[in-house]
N, C-alpha and C positions, 0 to 999 in steps of 0.2 A: 241576346240582342233582339230588339223588337222587329217584326217582320214589316217590311215596307210594301207599298203598292206595286213596286217594280218587281218584286220577287215572283209574282205570278206570270211574268212575261219573259220569254226567251230573248236573249240579245239578238239584234239584227245586224248582220255584217254589211259592209259597204257593197259586197257583191250582191247580196240579196236585194238592197235598195236599188241598185242599177238594173237589176233583172225586172223589178217591178216597174221602174220608170220606162224601160224599153217596151214592156207590155202595154202601158198606157199610151205610148207614142203611136201605136197602131201601124208599125212599119216605117215610120219616119226615122231618118238616121239620127242616132243619139248625138254624135259629134257635131253634125251640121246644125242641129236644132237647138241644142242646149249648151254647147261649149262656146264661150266667147273668148277671143284672143285680145288682150289688152295691148296698148302701144308699147308696153314694156316686154312684150312677148310672153306674158304669163297667161296660161289657159285657165279661165274661170269655169269651175264646175257647177252644176245645179245644187249640189249638196256636199257637205264635208262632215267627216266623223273623226274619232280618235286616231284612225290610221293615217290621217293627213298631218299630224303633228308628232312625227316620230322623234323630233328634237325640239326642245324649247330653250330659249335663253333667259337667264335671270335678268329682270329689268324692273326698274322702279319708276312708275309713272304716278306721281302724287297729285292727283286731280284736286285734292283738298287744299293744296297750296298755291294753285294758280292765281295770278294777280291780274286784275283789270287795269289796263295801261291807257293813258291819255297822251296823244301826240300834241305837242305845242311848238310851233315855229317861233322863235324869238325874234321879233322884228322891233317891237316896242316893249321894253322891260316892264313897265308899270302894267300894261295890259296883259302881258304874259303872266305876271305874278297873280293878278285878279283872276285870270282864267284858270291857273293851276289850283288856287285855293278854292275856287267854285266847284271845280271838277272833283277835288278831294271831299268837299262836303256832299256831293251828289253820288259818292260811291266808288270813285276811282282810287286804286290802291298803289299805283306806280305812275311815274311821269317820264315821257321821253321828249327831252328838249332838242330841237335842231338849232344849232349855233352857226349863223352864217359867216361870222368873221371874228377876229380877236378883239374888236372894239367892245364887244358885250362885257358889261360889268357883271361878271360871274358871282361875286360876293353879294352884290345887291340883289341879284336874281334869286339867290338861295336863302337869304337871311330871314324871310318870313315863312319859308317852307318848312313843315315839320319833319325834318330829315330823319329823325330818330324813329318815325312810324312807317315810313314808306321807302320804296326802292326808286332811284332815279337813274335814268339813262341819258347819256349825251351823245348826240350825233353831230359830228363836225364836218364842215366843208373845207377844212384845212388841217394841218398837222403842226402843232406847236408845243414844245417842251415846256415853256413857262406857263402857258394857259392850263395845261393839264396838271402841272404841279400845284397851281392854285386850288384846283378841285381836290387834289389829294390832301392838301392841308385842311380844307373845309371838312372833308370826310373824316379825317383823323380827329379834328376838334368836336365834331357833332356825332361821332361814332355812327356814321351813315353808311348805308349800302349804295355805292355809286358804281355805274359801269360806264366807262368811256368807250364808245363804239368805234375804235380806231381800226381801219381796214384799208391800208394802202393798195393791197392787191385788188380789192373790190373797187377802189377808185380808178385803178388802171383798167379793169374789165368794163366798167360802166362809162367812164369818161374818155378812155383812150390815152390818158396821160397819168403820170404819178402825181402825187401831191407836191412833191419837190422835184427838182430838175432831173436828178439822177436816181435810179433804183436803189443804189447803195445808200443814199442819204435817208431814204424812207425807213429802211431796216436798221440803220444806225440809230435813228431817233427812237424807234420802238425799243431797241435794245437798251438804250440809256434810260428811257422812261421806266422800264421794268425793274431797273436797278435803283432808280432814284425815287420811286413811289412805293408805298407799302399798304395803302388803305383802300385802293380802288382797283377795279378790273379794267384791263386796258384793250385787250385784243378781241376783235369781232370778225365775223365772216358773214357777208352779205349774200346768203344763199338764195334770198327772195329774187334777186336779179335773174337767176337761171330759170326759175319757174315762170316769171312774168315775161321772159323772152321766148318761152315755148319749149323748154327742156322737158323730156319726160321724166317720170319719178325716179327711175334708176340713175339718170344723168344727174338729177338734182342732188341725190344723196352723194354719189360719187364725187362730183365736182366740188361740192361743199367741203367734203372730207379732204380731198386733195388740196383744196384751197388752204384749209387749216393746216395741212401737213407741211406746206411751205413755211408757215410760221414756226412750227416745231423745229424744222430743219435750220432756221435762221436766227431764232431768238434762243439764247443759251439757257434761260431759265423763265418758264412761264409758270408762275406760282399763284395765279388767280384763275377762276373759271373763264373759259372762252365763250363769248356770246355769239350764238348763231341766230341771225335774223332770217327767219324762214317764212315763206308764203305758202298757204295752203289753198288748194283748188277745190273743185266741186265733186270730185270722185270720193265720196264719203268714206268708205271703208279703206280705200287705198291710202288716203291721206292719214288716217289713224295709224295704219301699218307703216307709212313712211316715216313718221316721227319716232315710232318704236324701233324701227330698223336703224334709223340714223343714230339713236342713242346707243344701241348695242355696238355698232361698228366704231362710233367715236371712242367709247370706253376701251374697246380692244386696241385700237391704234395708239390711244394716249398712253396706255400702259407700257408701250414700247419705249416711250420717252420718259418713263417714271412720273408721269403726270397723272395723279390719282384723284383729280377733281372731276366731278361729272360736268358735262357741258350745260350751258344755260340757254334754253330755247325761248326766244322772244318771237312771237308768232303774229302775222297779219294776213287777213284774207287776200287773195290774189286780186289784181286788177285785170287779168287776162280775160276772164269771162263776164266782166262787168259791162253794162250798157248805158248809153244816155237815153235811148228811147225805152219807154216802159220801165223807167228807173226804179220804181217801187219793188220790182222783182229783185233788185239788188239786195234788199233787206232779207229776202228769203235765202238767197245765195250766201250771204255773209253769216246768217244764223247757223246753217248747216256746217259752214266751214269753221266757225268758232266751236261748234260741237265736236268736230273732228279733232281740232287743236286740243280741246280739254281731254278728250278720251285718249288722245295720242301722247299726252304727257307734256304740254306746254308749261313753261314756267310763268310766262306772262303773255297776255293777249292784248294787242292794240287793234281794236276793230276798225274796219274801213267804213266811213259814213256812206250811206247809199247814194249821195250826191257828190262824192269826192272828185268825180271825173270832170264835172262841169261847173261846180260852185266853189268859190273860195271858202276857207274855213268859216263855219257859221254855228251859232249856238244850237240851233234845232238839229242839224245833222250830227253834231257831236253828241247831243243828248240822246238821240235815238240809238246811235251806235253804242254808246255806254250802256243804255237801258237794256239792249239786246243781251249783253253779258251779264248784267245784273239779274235779268230774268232767269238765265241759265243757271246762275249760281244760287240765287236766293229763292226762286220759286220752283225751278226744275230739278233742284238738288243735284246738279252735276258735280258738285264738290264734296259730296258725302261718301264716296267710295274711292279709295285708292286703287291703282291697277285695275280700272274697270274693264279693260279688254282681255285680261287674262282668262284663259280657258275657252275662249271663242275659237272653235276650230277654224273658221274661216279667216279671222284676223291673225291668228297665230301662224297659219300657213302662208298667208300674204306676207307677213313680217319676215318669215324665213326666206321665201323666194326673193323678196326685194333686197334683203341683206346679202344673199348669196350673189345675185347679179351685180349689185353695187360694188360688192368687194372685188369681184372679177374686173370690173371696169376701173376701179381704184388702182388695183395692182398693174393693170395695163398702162394706165397713165404713168405710174411711177417707173415702170420698166422702160418707158420711152421718154425719159427725161424729166418727168414731173409736170405739175399743173402750170407752173409759170412759163416753162418752155413751150408747152403746147398752146398757152394763151397767146404768147408772143407770135407764134407761127400761124395763128389763125385757125388751129385745129378745133379748139374748144367752140369757138364761135360757128364754125361750119357744122359741127355735129349738132349743136343746138338748133341752128337754122334748118337742118334736115328734119328734125323732129317737129319744129314749129310749122314747116311747110306741110308735113303730113297731117297735122291736126287742122290746119287752115283749110286743107282740101276736103276733110270730113265736114267741117262747118259749112263751107261754100256749097257742098253737095246736099246739105241737109241731114247728113248722118249723125252729126253732132249738133244738137239744137240748143238754142238760147230763146226761151219763150219771150214772145213780144218783139223778137228781132228777126230771126230767120224762120220762126214758126209762130203762127197766130199774131202777126204784127197788127197794130192798130193804125190804119192808114191815116187816120185823122190826127194822130199824135204829132204835135209841132214842137221843135226844140230850138230853132235858131235864135230866138229872142231870149232864151234862158241861159245861154252859154256865157258864163263869166270866165272860164278858163278854156283854153284850146285843148280839146280832149284826144288829139291824135299825135302820132310820132312827129317831133319837131325836127326838121333838117337844119343843121347848124354847120356849114362848112368851115373847117379850121384844120390846122396841122395837129396830127396826133401821132403817137409812137405806134399804136396799133389801131385797127378798126374796132371800135367799141361794140360791145353786146348791147342790142337795142331791145328794150321792152316794148311789146306791141300787143294790143287787144285783138281778139278774134273778130269782133264786130266793126273794126274801123272802116273797112271798105264800104260795107253795106250802109253804115251810118252817114258816111261822106256823100254817098249817092242820094240818100233821102234828104239830107240837108240842102243839097243843090237843087233838089226838085221842089222844095217848099216855096 
């Protein structure tokens, strides 16, 4: 066997590295100076080696197969078709249609779409057996890959009410659809809600899995992949590890129900750290978040346009968002290596710690009645709010920074005349079964103060 360069060097242990670092610190305390404690109570060290990955989990993250997804809200069918075909001609590989009501002519919407070549997702603001069965018929005829993102629990968590009057009706409808459809995937989990509301990463993983576990417990036969709609934030390596840990734990839980299909991760950058002032920085934020998504194992990524907070859907914003992903795929070669994070001591260690902590929280939820019980009792909302308040305090104090907003703001930047959408939490008093989980951005308070002073 040929001699390598490294044969001339003795291996260096973690203990030796730490001794060298302590010497260079010239008396400063190692733990206080170089150890960072994350919001998930994970202590981040200045270096990692093979001793930090005593255990590894087999995981497949096929970066080569991730799809670029375009979001389309279907208000005018003709315009939606034109937008979809244009996006596909410009590099989009999958489409996510939001369907507001049952009056939408789904057959007409899909008749010109090349369904045999792409993946299609449908997000509904309602729950209808007949409407979904129409989609199943189309999928069967066209041999199409279609995911219907049905999530009654997510509807309850976000809106405060079920799709239909009674909880029982929602699950009976899902049960009937799983038995009467064969060509489409039906069940989805809106894990992005928890991230955008301020949950820490361990909570995001555990709540999304406990959310899915309610469907496993209530639907007798789930024979298609479950789609998890997940948001990724700006903590680059943590977000890579989050998706990896999520997939590991899902596969472990799913096996208990004899569900042998991998989960399907549909990823979108978070809104929580996005801003209306110095909005071009949003492009930098979404770029690194999309990178985390690819390296973490996303199946599809729907990028967030830099102006999505304050502008209605527009061609320029959509094009920039799509081109960010095209550059990552076609020019940065992010799709050329499968399992790209394998072997990284830091990411492997983070994956293990996040998985261990999330599993403990998941078990605690199940031991105390399950996710739906805790959601109804307000426990889930309270725990998320505690995490959100902690992060907000860090932002307000300047310890967590958003450039252009709470650090190096441009005082001459004006936005009041550019707002086509209301970018803040909307208060809508109404009767609900539970207090909904509210998505809120970190910069909202400071932005409102700046707008009022313009």
